[in-house]
C-alpha positions, 0 to 999 in steps of 0.5 A: 134081567142080568141084575139079580145074577150079578147081585148074587155074585156080588154076595159071594165076592170079598174085595179089599177095602181101605175100611177093612183089615181083610177083604170083605163083602160089597155093600153097594152104595146108591151110586153103584145101584144107579150105575147098574140100573143105567146099564140095565136100562140101556141094554134093555133099549138095545144100547151097547156102548156106554160112557161113564163120567164118574167122580172118585170114590164111588166104588164104580171101578170096583163094580166095573171090574166085577161086571167085566168078569161076570159078563165073561161067564154069562157069555161063553166064548166071549173074550176079554182082557183086564189089564193092570198097571202094577203087579199089585193091582192084578185081580186073580179069581177063581175058586181054586186061586189058580184062575181056572173055573170048571163051569166058567172062562179061563182066567190067565195072569200075565206078568207085566214086562217093563221096557 
């Protein structure tokens, strides 16, 4: 299962939170654990398309964003895009702050253009 590796990533990531002044670690809620279990169970049964109907403030969006990045690291050559609606919502990852990781995918930040 990929879940232990994902939980290891979560233990090292710091994210902004309304409750904290500075980015901090993720303490998963029960709903987030259930979401991960459902994805893991579905993948083990051969399911590869998931629809998630969620309520607000469960932290599922945060877990999904991190899961997207994790998946790109797990499967070399896989391509993906994270698109944000504003420059403030752009997520930049990488140990050097440049978006580059020596052992993982290259993450490129594209400045949004307004038309």
